[in-house]
C-alpha positions in Angstrom: -3.6 -4.3 26.8 -1.8 -1.2 25.7 -2.4 1.1 22.8 -2.2 -0.2 19.4 0.8 0.4 17.2 -0.1 2.1 13.9 -0.1 -0.2 10.8 2.7 0.8 8.3 1.3 2.0 4.9 2.3 3.7 1.7 0.3 5.9 -0.5 -1.1 4.6 -3.7 -2.4 6.5 -6.7 -4.7 4.4 -8.9 -4.6 6.0 -12.3 -7.3 3.8 -13.7 -9.9 5.8 -11.4 -7.7 8.8 -10.5 -8.1 8.1 -6.8 -5.6 8.2 -3.9 -5.7 5.8 -1.0 -3.3 4.1 1.5 -2.2 0.5 1.1 -1.3 -1.3 4.2 1.6 -3.9 5.0 0.4 -7.4 5.2 0.4 -9.4 8.2 3.6 -11.3 7.2 5.4 -8.1 6.5 6.2 -9.2 2.9 4.3 -6.7 0.8 1.9 -3.6 0.9 -1.4 -4.7 -0.7 -4.4 -2.8 -1.4 -7.2 -2.3 -3.9 -8.8 0.6 -6.0 -11.8 1.5 -4.1 -13.7 2.2 -7.5 -12.9 -0.7 -9.8 -11.3 -3.2 -7.2 -7.9 -3.4 -9.1 -5.4 -4.9 -7.0 -2.0 -3.4 -6.2 1.0 -5.1 -4.5 4.3 -3.5 -3.6 6.6 -6.1 -2.4 9.3 -5.5 0.6 12.7 -6.4 -0.3 16.4 -6.0 0.6 17.5 -2.6 -0.1 14.0 -1.3 -0.3 12.9 2.1 -1.3 12.6 5.5 0.7 9.4 6.4 -1.6 6.3 6.6 0.4 4.1 7.4 -2.6 3.4 5.0 -5.6 1.2 4.8 -8.5 -0.5 2.0 -10.2 -1.4 1.8 -14.0 
């Protein structure tokens, strides 16, 4: 068994609680999914054709 590859992630700022976290690509590779660590609000950023170069996002 070799070294593990790092999981892809994006930065997410949750405006609800003013906190920044990383959210990670799901196993299917279809979306970045995560939760606010304070209030558990869910955030999903879908991966699609064309995509975006942005590595930082914010959730209301």
